[in-house]
PDB file of N, CA, C, O and CB in Angstrom:
ATOM      1  N   MET A   1     275.984  12.265  67.052  1.00  0.00           N
ATOM      2  CA  MET A   1     275.964  13.084  67.399  1.00  0.00           C
ATOM      3  C   MET A   1     274.547  12.400  67.179  1.00  0.00           C
ATOM      4  O   MET A   1     274.507  11.750  66.134  1.00  0.00           O
ATOM      5  CB  MET A   1     276.685  14.207  67.031  1.00  0.00           C
ATOM      6  N   ILE A   2     273.321  12.398  67.957  1.00  0.00           N
ATOM      7  CA  ILE A   2     272.091  12.175  67.747  1.00  0.00           C
ATOM      8  C   ILE A   2     271.605  13.095  68.566  1.00  0.00           C
ATOM      9  O   ILE A   2     272.020  13.496  69.653  1.00  0.00           O
ATOM     10  CB  ILE A   2     271.649  10.905  67.908  1.00  0.00           C
ATOM     11  N   CYS A   3     270.004  13.603  67.463  1.00  0.00           N
ATOM     12  CA  CYS A   3     269.326  14.461  67.945  1.00  0.00           C
ATOM     13  C   CYS A   3     267.971  14.321  67.777  1.00  0.00           C
ATOM     14  O   CYS A   3     267.707  13.166  67.445  1.00  0.00           O
ATOM     15  CB  CYS A   3     269.718  15.471  67.578  1.00  0.00           C
ATOM     16  N   SER A   4     266.952  15.064  67.875  1.00  0.00           N
ATOM     17  CA  SER A   4     265.711  14.498  67.904  1.00  0.00           C
ATOM     18  C   SER A   4     265.463  15.531  66.333  1.00  0.00           C
ATOM     19  O   SER A   4     265.912  16.629  66.002  1.00  0.00           O
ATOM     20  CB  SER A   4     264.639  14.759  69.599  1.00  0.00           C
ATOM     21  N   ASP A   5     264.456  14.457  65.589  1.00  0.00           N
ATOM     22  CA  ASP A   5     263.993  15.114  64.205  1.00  0.00           C
ATOM     23  C   ASP A   5     263.396  16.191  63.834  1.00  0.00           C
ATOM     24  O   ASP A   5     262.887  16.553  62.774  1.00  0.00           O
ATOM     25  CB  ASP A   5     263.327  14.521  63.682  1.00  0.00           C
ATOM     26  N   ALA A   6     263.554  16.757  65.073  1.00  0.00           N
ATOM     27  CA  ALA A   6     263.327  18.651  64.762  1.00  0.00           C
ATOM     28  C   ALA A   6     264.434  19.568  64.540  1.00  0.00           C
ATOM     29  O   ALA A   6     264.454  20.707  64.072  1.00  0.00           O
ATOM     30  CB  ALA A   6     262.680  19.461  66.049  1.00  0.00           C
ATOM     31  N   PHE A   7     265.131  18.989  64.878  1.00  0.00           N
ATOM     32  CA  PHE A   7     265.959  20.203  64.676  1.00  0.00           C
ATOM     33  C   PHE A   7     266.620  19.318  63.251  1.00  0.00           C
ATOM     34  O   PHE A   7     267.759  19.775  63.156  1.00  0.00           O
ATOM     35  CB  PHE A   7     267.183  20.761  66.227  1.00  0.00           C
ATOM     36  N   LYS A   8     266.456  18.425  62.281  1.00  0.00           N
ATOM     37  CA  LYS A   8     267.080  17.748  61.244  1.00  0.00           C
ATOM     38  C   LYS A   8     268.186  19.440  60.730  1.00  0.00           C
ATOM     39  O   LYS A   8     269.293  19.906  61.000  1.00  0.00           O
ATOM     40  CB  LYS A   8     265.611  16.929  59.879  1.00  0.00           C
ATOM     41  N   THR A   9     267.082  19.772  59.952  1.00  0.00           N
ATOM     42  CA  THR A   9     267.514  20.772  59.538  1.00  0.00           C
ATOM     43  C   THR A   9     268.135  22.096  60.111  1.00  0.00           C
ATOM     44  O   THR A   9     267.874  23.160  59.549  1.00  0.00           O
ATOM     45  CB  THR A   9     266.771  20.918  59.021  1.00  0.00           C
ATOM     46  N   THR A  10     268.983  22.057  61.257  1.00  0.00           N
ATOM     47  CA  THR A  10     269.026  23.015  61.729  1.00  0.00           C
ATOM     48  C   THR A  10     270.563  22.159  62.119  1.00  0.00           C
ATOM     49  O   THR A  10     271.551  22.853  62.361  1.00  0.00           O
ATOM     50  CB  THR A  10     267.767  23.609  62.666  1.00  0.00           C
ATOM     51  N   ALA A  11     270.670  20.664  62.156  1.00  0.00           N
ATOM     52  CA  ALA A  11     272.057  20.010  62.232  1.00  0.00           C
ATOM     53  C   ALA A  11     272.602  19.774  60.836  1.00  0.00           C
ATOM     54  O   ALA A  11     273.802  19.719  60.567  1.00  0.00           O
ATOM     55  CB  ALA A  11     272.009  18.613  63.013  1.00  0.00           C
ATOM     56  N   ASP A  12     271.673  19.650  60.035  1.00  0.00           N
ATOM     57  CA  ASP A  12     272.496  20.015  58.383  1.00  0.00           C
ATOM     58  C   ASP A  12     273.137  20.960  58.692  1.00  0.00           C
ATOM     59  O   ASP A  12     274.297  20.834  59.086  1.00  0.00           O
ATOM     60  CB  ASP A  12     271.642  20.477  56.960  1.00  0.00           C
ATOM     61  N   ALA A  13     272.429  22.330  58.568  1.00  0.00           N
ATOM     62  CA  ALA A  13     273.013  23.854  58.340  1.00  0.00           C
ATOM     63  C   ALA A  13     274.598  23.713  59.412  1.00  0.00           C
ATOM     64  O   ALA A  13     275.640  24.319  59.165  1.00  0.00           O
ATOM     65  CB  ALA A  13     271.556  25.371  59.086  1.00  0.00           C
ATOM     66  N   MET A  14     274.404  22.865  60.459  1.00  0.00           N
ATOM     67  CA  MET A  14     275.797  23.578  61.095  1.00  0.00           C
ATOM     68  C   MET A  14     276.519  22.717  60.911  1.00  0.00           C
ATOM     69  O   MET A  14     277.498  22.687  61.657  1.00  0.00           O
ATOM     70  CB  MET A  14     275.956  24.031  62.556  1.00  0.00           C
ATOM     71  N   ALA A  15     276.393  21.636  59.865  1.00  0.00           N
ATOM     72  CA  ALA A  15     277.332  20.241  59.687  1.00  0.00           C
ATOM     73  C   ALA A  15     277.961  21.369  58.719  1.00  0.00           C
ATOM     74  O   ALA A  15     279.173  21.231  58.559  1.00  0.00           O
ATOM     75  CB  ALA A  15     276.621  18.374  58.979  1.00  0.00           C
ATOM     76  N   GLY A  16     277.510  22.206  58.199  1.00  0.00           N
ATOM     77  CA  GLY A  16     277.417  22.678  56.399  1.00  0.00           C
ATOM     78  C   GLY A  16     278.543  23.956  57.035  1.00  0.00           C
ATOM     79  O   GLY A  16     279.592  24.472  56.650  1.00  0.00           O
ATOM     80  N   VAL A  17     277.488  24.110  58.395  1.00  0.00           N
ATOM     81  CA  VAL A  17     279.331  25.807  58.624  1.00  0.00           C
ATOM     82  C   VAL A  17     279.319  25.737  58.938  1.00  0.00           C
ATOM     83  O   VAL A  17     278.852  26.419  59.850  1.00  0.00           O
ATOM     84  CB  VAL A  17     280.065  27.146  58.648  1.00  0.00           C
ATOM     85  N   GLN A  18     279.840  24.667  58.974  1.00  0.00           N
ATOM     86  CA  GLN A  18     281.010  24.123  60.129  1.00  0.00           C
ATOM     87  C   GLN A  18     282.051  22.812  59.296  1.00  0.00           C
ATOM     88  O   GLN A  18     282.832  22.059  59.877  1.00  0.00           O
ATOM     89  CB  GLN A  18     279.966  23.255  61.799  1.00  0.00           C
ATOM     90  N   GLY A  19     281.841  22.839  58.222  1.00  0.00           N
ATOM     91  CA  GLY A  19     282.570  22.312  56.595  1.00  0.00           C
ATOM     92  C   GLY A  19     282.568  21.246  56.729  1.00  0.00           C
ATOM     93  O   GLY A  19     283.645  20.776  56.365  1.00  0.00           O
ATOM     94  N   ALA A  20     281.654  20.266  57.211  1.00  0.00           N
ATOM     95  CA  ALA A  20     281.026  19.089  57.320  1.00  0.00           C
ATOM     96  C   ALA A  20     279.560  18.405  56.719  1.00  0.00           C
ATOM     97  O   ALA A  20     278.777  17.666  57.315  1.00  0.00           O
ATOM     98  CB  ALA A  20     281.007  19.103  58.462  1.00  0.00           C
ATOM     99  N   PRO A  21     279.488  18.966  55.231  1.00  0.00           N
ATOM    100  CA  PRO A  21     277.995  18.829  54.445  1.00  0.00           C
ATOM    101  C   PRO A  21     278.135  17.638  54.311  1.00  0.00           C
ATOM    102  O   PRO A  21     279.164  17.124  53.873  1.00  0.00           O
ATOM    103  CB  PRO A  21     277.607  19.575  53.023  1.00  0.00           C
ATOM    104  N   GLY A  22     277.097  17.007  54.677  1.00  0.00           N
ATOM    105  CA  GLY A  22     276.781  15.631  54.693  1.00  0.00           C
ATOM    106  C   GLY A  22     276.739  14.774  55.795  1.00  0.00           C
ATOM    107  O   GLY A  22     276.169  13.686  55.714  1.00  0.00           O
ATOM    108  N   TYR A  23     277.389  15.228  57.012  1.00  0.00           N
ATOM    109  CA  TYR A  23     277.782  14.509  58.162  1.00  0.00           C
ATOM    110  C   TYR A  23     276.594  13.630  58.299  1.00  0.00           C
ATOM    111  O   TYR A  23     275.432  13.685  57.896  1.00  0.00           O
ATOM    112  CB  TYR A  23     278.115  15.404  59.441  1.00  0.00           C
ATOM    113  N   GLN A  24     277.458  12.603  59.177  1.00  0.00           N
ATOM    114  CA  GLN A  24     276.235  11.460  59.767  1.00  0.00           C
ATOM    115  C   GLN A  24     275.571  11.479  60.507  1.00  0.00           C
ATOM    116  O   GLN A  24     275.648  10.320  60.099  1.00  0.00           O
ATOM    117  CB  GLN A  24     276.398  10.502  60.158  1.00  0.00           C
ATOM    118  N   TYR A  25     274.905  11.568  61.268  1.00  0.00           N
ATOM    119  CA  TYR A  25     274.567  11.562  62.431  1.00  0.00           C
ATOM    120  C   TYR A  25     273.063  11.141  62.443  1.00  0.00           C
ATOM    121  O   TYR A  25     272.351  11.404  61.474  1.00  0.00           O
ATOM    122  CB  TYR A  25     274.903  12.803  63.008  1.00  0.00           C
ATOM    123  N   LEU A  26     272.424  10.280  63.886  1.00  0.00           N
ATOM    124  CA  LEU A  26     271.366  10.040  63.947  1.00  0.00           C
ATOM    125  C   LEU A  26     269.978  11.498  64.006  1.00  0.00           C
ATOM    126  O   LEU A  26     269.993  12.721  63.867  1.00  0.00           O
ATOM    127  CB  LEU A  26     271.575   9.126  65.042  1.00  0.00           C
ATOM    128  N   THR A  27     268.700  10.201  64.356  1.00  0.00           N
ATOM    129  CA  THR A  27     267.672  11.290  65.211  1.00  0.00           C
ATOM    130  C   THR A  27     266.535  10.116  65.421  1.00  0.00           C
ATOM    131  O   THR A  27     266.043   9.066  65.009  1.00  0.00           O
ATOM    132  CB  THR A  27     266.984  12.983  64.160  1.00  0.00           C
ATOM    133  N   THR A  28     266.529  11.272  66.503  1.00  0.00           N
ATOM    134  CA  THR A  28     264.728  10.039  67.416  1.00  0.00           C
ATOM    135  C   THR A  28     264.014  10.538  67.285  1.00  0.00           C
ATOM    136  O   THR A  28     264.238  11.718  67.014  1.00  0.00           O
ATOM    137  CB  THR A  28     264.263   9.585  69.042  1.00  0.00           C
ATOM    138  N   PRO A  29     262.483  10.054  67.367  1.00  0.00           N
ATOM    139  CA  PRO A  29     261.290  11.436  67.661  1.00  0.00           C
ATOM    140  C   PRO A  29     261.699  12.544  68.532  1.00  0.00           C
ATOM    141  O   PRO A  29     262.420  12.624  69.527  1.00  0.00           O
ATOM    142  CB  PRO A  29     259.880  10.946  68.456  1.00  0.00           C
ATOM    143  N   HIS A  30     260.928  13.465  67.762  1.00  0.00           N
ATOM    144  CA  HIS A  30     260.721  14.945  68.743  1.00  0.00           C
ATOM    145  C   HIS A  30     259.140  14.215  69.597  1.00  0.00           C
ATOM    146  O   HIS A  30     258.255  13.688  68.923  1.00  0.00           O
ATOM    147  CB  HIS A  30     260.304  16.983  67.386  1.00  0.00           C
ATOM    148  N   PRO A  31     259.039  14.362  71.534  1.00  0.00           N
ATOM    149  CA  PRO A  31     260.484  15.321  71.441  1.00  0.00           C
ATOM    150  C   PRO A  31     260.336  14.253  72.059  1.00  0.00           C
ATOM    151  O   PRO A  31     259.458  13.391  72.065  1.00  0.00           O
ATOM    152  CB  PRO A  31     261.097  16.955  71.872  1.00  0.00           C
ATOM    153  N   VAL A  32     262.181  14.528  73.070  1.00  0.00           N
ATOM    154  CA  VAL A  32     262.433  14.289  73.300  1.00  0.00           C
ATOM    155  C   VAL A  32     262.479  14.149  75.536  1.00  0.00           C
ATOM    156  O   VAL A  32     262.402  13.161  76.267  1.00  0.00           O
ATOM    157  CB  VAL A  32     262.845  14.551  72.236  1.00  0.00           C
ATOM    158  N   ALA A  33     262.650  15.810  75.891  1.00  0.00           N
ATOM    159  CA  ALA A  33     262.336  16.806  77.009  1.00  0.00           C
ATOM    160  C   ALA A  33     260.703  16.248  77.503  1.00  0.00           C
ATOM    161  O   ALA A  33     259.616  16.361  76.936  1.00  0.00           O
ATOM    162  CB  ALA A  33     262.392  18.647  76.327  1.00  0.00           C
ATOM    163  N   GLY A  34     261.167  15.502  79.037  1.00  0.00           N
ATOM    164  CA  GLY A  34     259.772  14.887  79.065  1.00  0.00           C
ATOM    165  C   GLY A  34     259.866  13.203  79.126  1.00  0.00           C
ATOM    166  O   GLY A  34     259.200  12.607  79.973  1.00  0.00           O
ATOM    167  N   LEU A  35     260.464  12.695  78.474  1.00  0.00           N
ATOM    168  CA  LEU A  35     260.540  11.349  78.024  1.00  0.00           C
ATOM    169  C   LEU A  35     261.425  10.668  80.310  1.00  0.00           C
ATOM    170  O   LEU A  35     262.391  10.926  81.028  1.00  0.00           O
ATOM    171  CB  LEU A  35     262.078  11.286  75.868  1.00  0.00           C
ATOM    172  N   THR A  36     260.255   9.855  80.329  1.00  0.00           N
ATOM    173  CA  THR A  36     260.612   8.992  81.659  1.00  0.00           C
ATOM    174  C   THR A  36     262.104   8.094  80.782  1.00  0.00           C
ATOM    175  O   THR A  36     262.377   7.748  79.632  1.00  0.00           O
ATOM    176  CB  THR A  36     258.870   7.648  82.324  1.00  0.00           C
ATOM    177  N   PRO A  37     262.943   8.006  82.555  1.00  0.00           N
ATOM    178  CA  PRO A  37     264.450   7.238  81.628  1.00  0.00           C
ATOM    179  C   PRO A  37     264.212   5.992  80.848  1.00  0.00           C
ATOM    180  O   PRO A  37     264.954   5.660  79.924  1.00  0.00           O
ATOM    181  CB  PRO A  37     265.759   6.663  82.724  1.00  0.00           C
ATOM    182  N   GLU A  38     263.032   5.211  81.276  1.00  0.00           N
ATOM    183  CA  GLU A  38     262.982   3.764  80.754  1.00  0.00           C
ATOM    184  C   GLU A  38     262.361   4.893  78.936  1.00  0.00           C
ATOM    185  O   GLU A  38     262.493   4.725  77.724  1.00  0.00           O
ATOM    186  CB  GLU A  38     261.411   2.196  81.997  1.00  0.00           C
ATOM    187  N   GLN A  39     262.041   5.413  79.383  1.00  0.00           N
ATOM    188  CA  GLN A  39     261.380   5.936  77.481  1.00  0.00           C
ATOM    189  C   GLN A  39     262.676   6.469  76.163  1.00  0.00           C
ATOM    190  O   GLN A  39     262.777   6.482  74.936  1.00  0.00           O
ATOM    191  CB  GLN A  39     260.114   7.888  77.712  1.00  0.00           C
ATOM    192  N   VAL A  40     263.623   6.918  77.585  1.00  0.00           N
ATOM    193  CA  VAL A  40     265.285   7.208  77.154  1.00  0.00           C
ATOM    194  C   VAL A  40     265.765   5.629  76.869  1.00  0.00           C
ATOM    195  O   VAL A  40     266.186   5.224  75.785  1.00  0.00           O
ATOM    196  CB  VAL A  40     266.413   8.070  78.673  1.00  0.00           C
ATOM    197  N   ARG A  41     265.599   4.788  78.146  1.00  0.00           N
ATOM    198  CA  ARG A  41     266.286   3.784  77.363  1.00  0.00           C
ATOM    199  C   ARG A  41     265.497   2.889  75.886  1.00  0.00           C
ATOM    200  O   ARG A  41     266.146   2.065  75.242  1.00  0.00           O
ATOM    201  CB  ARG A  41     266.648   2.747  78.536  1.00  0.00           C
ATOM    202  N   GLU A  42     264.746   3.071  75.712  1.00  0.00           N
ATOM    203  CA  GLU A  42     263.700   2.259  74.650  1.00  0.00           C
ATOM    204  C   GLU A  42     264.441   3.247  73.298  1.00  0.00           C
ATOM    205  O   GLU A  42     264.861   2.759  72.249  1.00  0.00           O
ATOM    206  CB  GLU A  42     261.454   2.545  75.029  1.00  0.00           C
ATOM    207  N   ARG A  43     264.457   4.655  73.642  1.00  0.00           N
ATOM    208  CA  ARG A  43     264.945   5.427  72.008  1.00  0.00           C
ATOM    209  C   ARG A  43     266.266   5.473  72.113  1.00  0.00           C
ATOM    210  O   ARG A  43     266.885   6.183  71.320  1.00  0.00           O
ATOM    211  CB  ARG A  43     264.416   7.127  71.605  1.00  0.00           C
ATOM    212  N   ALA A  44     266.786   4.911  72.866  1.00  0.00           N
ATOM    213  CA  ALA A  44     268.736   4.226  72.132  1.00  0.00           C
ATOM    214  C   ALA A  44     268.227   2.683  72.332  1.00  0.00           C
ATOM    215  O   ALA A  44     269.162   1.953  72.005  1.00  0.00           O
ATOM    216  CB  ALA A  44     270.857   4.680  73.564  1.00  0.00           C
ATOM    217  N   GLN A  45     267.568   2.236  72.574  1.00  0.00           N
ATOM    218  CA  GLN A  45     268.100   1.019  72.230  1.00  0.00           C
ATOM    219  C   GLN A  45     267.543   0.595  70.537  1.00  0.00           C
ATOM    220  O   GLN A  45     267.746  -0.420  69.872  1.00  0.00           O
ATOM    221  CB  GLN A  45     267.588  -0.081  73.478  1.00  0.00           C
ATOM    222  N   ASP A  46     266.736   1.921  70.212  1.00  0.00           N
ATOM    223  CA  ASP A  46     265.855   2.322  68.308  1.00  0.00           C
ATOM    224  C   ASP A  46     267.285   2.271  67.585  1.00  0.00           C
ATOM    225  O   ASP A  46     267.451   1.828  66.449  1.00  0.00           O
ATOM    226  CB  ASP A  46     264.806   4.536  67.926  1.00  0.00           C
ATOM    227  N   VAL A  47     268.581   2.935  68.644  1.00  0.00           N
ATOM    228  CA  VAL A  47     269.400   3.586  66.925  1.00  0.00           C
ATOM    229  C   VAL A  47     270.921   3.054  67.510  1.00  0.00           C
ATOM    230  O   VAL A  47     271.878   3.423  66.829  1.00  0.00           O
ATOM    231  CB  VAL A  47     269.354   6.046  66.463  1.00  0.00           C
ATOM    232  N   VAL A  48     271.304   1.988  69.048  1.00  0.00           N
ATOM    233  CA  VAL A  48     272.150   1.530  69.116  1.00  0.00           C
ATOM    234  C   VAL A  48     272.828   1.110  68.312  1.00  0.00           C
ATOM    235  O   VAL A  48     274.046   1.246  68.428  1.00  0.00           O
ATOM    236  CB  VAL A  48     272.032   1.074  69.615  1.00  0.00           C
ATOM    237  N   ASP A  49     272.317   0.509  67.308  1.00  0.00           N
ATOM    238  CA  ASP A  49     272.873   0.033  66.127  1.00  0.00           C
ATOM    239  C   ASP A  49     273.761   0.229  66.048  1.00  0.00           C
ATOM    240  O   ASP A  49     274.882   0.021  66.512  1.00  0.00           O
ATOM    241  CB  ASP A  49     272.553   0.243  65.190  1.00  0.00           C
ATOM    242  N   GLU A  50     272.752   1.149  64.724  1.00  0.00           N
ATOM    243  CA  GLU A  50     273.369   2.397  64.405  1.00  0.00           C
ATOM    244  C   GLU A  50     274.160   3.340  64.907  1.00  0.00           C
ATOM    245  O   GLU A  50     274.688   4.278  64.310  1.00  0.00           O
ATOM    246  CB  GLU A  50     272.751   2.924  64.189  1.00  0.00           C
ATOM    247  N   VAL A  51     274.213   3.080  65.918  1.00  0.00           N
ATOM    248  CA  VAL A  51     275.622   4.252  67.227  1.00  0.00           C
ATOM    249  C   VAL A  51     276.704   2.963  66.911  1.00  0.00           C
ATOM    250  O   VAL A  51     277.831   3.442  66.789  1.00  0.00           O
ATOM    251  CB  VAL A  51     275.069   4.530  69.939  1.00  0.00           C
ATOM    252  N   ALA A  52     276.710   1.956  66.796  1.00  0.00           N
ATOM    253  CA  ALA A  52     277.694   1.059  66.461  1.00  0.00           C
ATOM    254  C   ALA A  52     278.066   1.403  64.813  1.00  0.00           C
ATOM    255  O   ALA A  52     279.252   1.334  64.490  1.00  0.00           O
ATOM    256  CB  ALA A  52     277.124  -0.509  66.771  1.00  0.00           C
ATOM    257  N   ARG A  53     277.557   1.587  64.298  1.00  0.00           N
ATOM    258  CA  ARG A  53     277.490   1.019  62.441  1.00  0.00           C
ATOM    259  C   ARG A  53     278.803   2.543  62.282  1.00  0.00           C
ATOM    260  O   ARG A  53     279.906   2.406  61.752  1.00  0.00           O
ATOM    261  CB  ARG A  53     275.042   1.299  61.098  1.00  0.00           C
ATOM    262  N   LEU A  54     278.356   3.678  62.797  1.00  0.00           N
ATOM    263  CA  LEU A  54     278.862   4.624  62.702  1.00  0.00           C
ATOM    264  C   LEU A  54     280.263   5.006  63.418  1.00  0.00           C
ATOM    265  O   LEU A  54     281.083   5.910  63.259  1.00  0.00           O
ATOM    266  CB  LEU A  54     277.977   5.242  62.920  1.00  0.00           C
ATOM    267  N   LEU A  55     280.120   3.623  64.490  1.00  0.00           N
ATOM    268  CA  LEU A  55     281.514   3.951  64.523  1.00  0.00           C
ATOM    269  C   LEU A  55     282.803   3.607  64.242  1.00  0.00           C
ATOM    270  O   LEU A  55     283.891   4.173  64.143  1.00  0.00           O
ATOM    271  CB  LEU A  55     281.656   4.070  65.220  1.00  0.00           C
ATOM    272  N   ALA A  56     282.163   2.047  64.102  1.00  0.00           N
ATOM    273  CA  ALA A  56     283.116   1.496  63.678  1.00  0.00           C
ATOM    274  C   ALA A  56     283.482   2.209  61.767  1.00  0.00           C
ATOM    275  O   ALA A  56     284.161   1.338  61.223  1.00  0.00           O
ATOM    276  CB  ALA A  56     282.669  -0.174  63.957  1.00  0.00           C
ATOM    277  N   ARG A  57     283.330   2.947  61.145  1.00  0.00           N
ATOM    278  CA  ARG A  57     283.550   3.877  60.035  1.00  0.00           C
ATOM    279  C   ARG A  57     284.613   4.037  60.034  1.00  0.00           C
ATOM    280  O   ARG A  57     285.123   4.786  59.202  1.00  0.00           O
ATOM    281  CB  ARG A  57     282.996   5.005  59.961  1.00  0.00           C
TER     282      ARG A  57
END
């Protein structure tokens, strides 16, 4: 999962409620809404290596 950093507390709480405390996910700077497609691509480039690392676990 990737969420904006403003939702980290909520993501951690939801992971705990779902029985997965410590679930690893990635964050990107908030806000995301309102970004241009190019800005979204830039954000994706910033986390692509970490996405690959999590998927390879």
